[in-house]
C-alpha positions as CSV (number, residue, x, y, z in Angstrom):
1,M,-49.1,-165.6,87.6
2,L,-49.6,-163.5,90.6
3,Y,-48.9,-159.8,89.9
4,Q,-48.4,-157.2,92.6
5,D,-48.1,-153.3,92.7
6,R,-50.0,-150.3,93.6
7,C,-53.2,-149.3,91.4
8,P,-52.2,-146.1,89.6
9,A,-56.1,-145.0,90.1
10,C,-56.6,-145.4,93.9
11,E,-52.9,-146.0,94.9
12,R,-53.8,-149.0,97.1
13,P,-51.8,-152.2,97.0
14,R,-53.3,-155.2,94.9
15,A,-52.4,-158.6,94.3
16,I,-54.0,-160.0,91.2
17,D,-53.9,-163.5,89.7
18,V,-53.2,-162.7,85.9
19,D,-54.5,-164.8,83.2
20,P,-52.2,-164.6,80.1
21,Q,-55.1,-165.7,77.9
22,N,-57.5,-163.1,79.2
23,G,-55.5,-160.0,78.5
24,V,-57.4,-157.9,81.1
25,M,-56.5,-156.9,84.6
26,T,-59.0,-155.1,86.9
27,C,-58.3,-153.6,90.2
28,P,-60.5,-155.2,92.8
29,H,-60.8,-151.9,94.9
30,C,-61.6,-149.4,92.4
31,G,-62.3,-151.3,89.2
32,E,-59.7,-149.6,87.0
33,S,-58.9,-152.0,84.2
34,R,-55.9,-152.5,81.7
35,V,-56.0,-154.5,78.5
36,W,-52.7,-156.1,77.1
37,P,-51.9,-156.9,73.7
38,P,-51.3,-160.7,72.7
39,E,-47.5,-159.7,72.5
40,T,-47.2,-158.8,76.1
41,F,-47.1,-162.6,77.0
42,R,-44.7,-165.3,75.4
43,D,-44.9,-169.0,76.8
44,G,-47.0,-167.7,79.7
45,L,-44.4,-165.2,80.7
46,P,-44.5,-161.3,80.7
47,T,-42.3,-160.0,78.2
48,C,-42.8,-156.4,79.8
49,C,-43.9,-155.2,83.0
50,L,-47.6,-155.4,83.5
51,G,-47.9,-152.1,85.4
52,C,-45.9,-149.8,83.3
53,G,-45.0,-151.5,80.2
54,N,-41.2,-151.6,80.6
55,G,-39.5,-154.4,79.2
56,D,-36.5,-154.2,82.0
57,L,-37.5,-157.1,84.5
58,W,-35.0,-158.9,86.8
59,R,-35.2,-162.0,88.4
60,Q,-34.9,-162.7,92.2
61,K,-36.2,-165.3,94.8
62,E,-39.4,-164.7,96.5
63,F,-38.0,-164.6,100.2
64,P,-38.6,-161.9,102.5
65,Q,-35.1,-160.1,103.1
66,G,-35.8,-159.5,106.7
67,V,-36.2,-163.1,107.6
68,G,-32.9,-163.8,105.8
69,L,-31.0,-161.3,107.6
70,M,-32.3,-162.4,110.8
71,M,-30.9,-166.0,109.8
72,V,-27.5,-164.6,109.2
73,A,-27.5,-162.9,112.4
74,L,-28.9,-165.9,114.5
75,G,-26.4,-168.2,112.8
76,A,-23.4,-165.7,113.5
77,I,-24.7,-165.2,117.3
78,L,-25.0,-169.0,118.0
79,S,-21.6,-169.7,116.5
80,S,-20.1,-167.0,118.5
81,I,-21.5,-168.4,121.5
82,A,-20.3,-171.8,121.0
83,W,-16.8,-170.4,119.9
84,G,-16.8,-168.4,123.2
85,Y,-17.5,-171.6,125.1
86,H,-14.5,-173.3,123.5
87,H,-16.6,-175.7,121.3
88,P,-15.1,-174.8,117.7
89,V,-16.6,-178.1,116.3
90,L,-20.0,-177.1,117.4
91,A,-19.5,-173.5,116.2
92,L,-18.5,-174.9,112.8
93,V,-21.8,-177.2,112.8
94,I,-23.9,-174.5,113.1
95,L,-22.5,-172.3,110.4
96,G,-22.7,-175.3,108.3
97,S,-26.3,-175.9,109.1
98,F,-27.1,-172.4,108.4
99,G,-25.4,-172.7,105.0
100,L,-27.1,-175.9,104.3
101,L,-30.5,-174.3,105.2
102,D,-29.8,-171.4,103.0
103,M,-29.1,-173.5,100.1
104,V,-32.2,-175.5,100.4
105,L,-34.2,-172.4,100.7
106,F,-32.6,-171.4,97.4
107,W,-33.6,-174.1,95.5
108,V,-37.2,-174.3,96.9
109,M,-38.2,-170.9,96.7
110,P,-39.9,-169.7,93.6
111,D,-38.8,-166.8,91.3
112,V,-40.4,-163.5,90.9
113,L,-39.8,-160.9,88.3
114,V,-39.5,-157.2,89.3
115,C,-39.7,-154.3,87.3
116,Y,-36.6,-151.7,87.4
117,R,-38.7,-148.6,86.8
118,C,-41.9,-149.4,89.1
119,R,-41.0,-152.3,91.2
120,A,-44.0,-154.1,90.5
121,R,-43.5,-157.9,91.2
122,H,-44.6,-160.6,88.9
123,R,-44.8,-164.2,90.4
124,V,-43.9,-166.5,87.7
125,G,-42.4,-169.4,89.8
126,A,-39.6,-171.5,88.2
127,A,-40.1,-170.5,84.7
128,G,-38.8,-167.1,85.3
129,T,-35.0,-168.4,84.9
130,A,-35.3,-167.1,81.2
131,F,-34.6,-163.5,82.9
132,A,-31.4,-162.2,84.1
133,A,-30.6,-161.6,87.7
134,Y,-30.3,-157.8,89.1
135,D,-27.9,-155.6,86.9
136,H,-26.5,-152.7,89.1
137,E,-25.8,-150.5,86.1
138,L,-29.3,-150.7,84.7
139,G,-30.6,-150.3,88.3
140,E,-28.5,-147.1,88.7
141,R,-30.0,-145.7,85.7
142,Y,-33.5,-146.3,87.0
143,R,-32.9,-144.8,89.9
144,Q,-31.2,-141.5,88.5
145,E,-34.3,-141.4,86.1
146,R,-36.7,-141.7,89.3
147,L,-34.6,-138.9,91.2
148,Q,-34.8,-136.6,88.0
149,L,-38.5,-137.1,87.7
150,E,-38.9,-136.0,91.3
151,R,-36.9,-133.2,91.1
152,A,-38.8,-131.8,87.9
153,A,-42.1,-132.4,89.8
154,G,-40.9,-129.9,92.4
155,A,-40.3,-132.6,95.2
156,P,-38.0,-131.4,97.9
157,R,-34.2,-132.1,97.4
158,E,-32.0,-133.9,99.7
159,P,-29.7,-131.5,101.6
160,H,-26.0,-131.8,100.5
161,G,-23.1,-132.0,103.0
162,V,-25.2,-132.1,105.9
């Protein structure tokens, strides 16, 4: 399982291959290490975030959002061009092709678990289906928690009504 986040000691991005049997994670940059208790993993999957210990994780596909957005835009542009040249069948074939490609990518791409609190990513492959998809209510609760912590720390506030 691959774990990605920022090291709390050196603040550098890190990607660490985690062995659930070992129970130790060491930053390759600064050497900061963390030890997990045995109950952190169940059937090779983390029961909580390996970065902050939060038990709320959501499952999503490991696919770059920018590439997905580009594919949607390209499909829309190409089908609009075909429609503009009075080729409605070609326009529908283009849209259907992009829809089929999207469906294939959905089944092929592996899952990743993401922590609601610290946004650390845990690559678990297809085994992550035991976790739920993103919950907007829970996500909003953690967003509000982040905002309150920033305000309490004296971070500058966002201007209202501007």
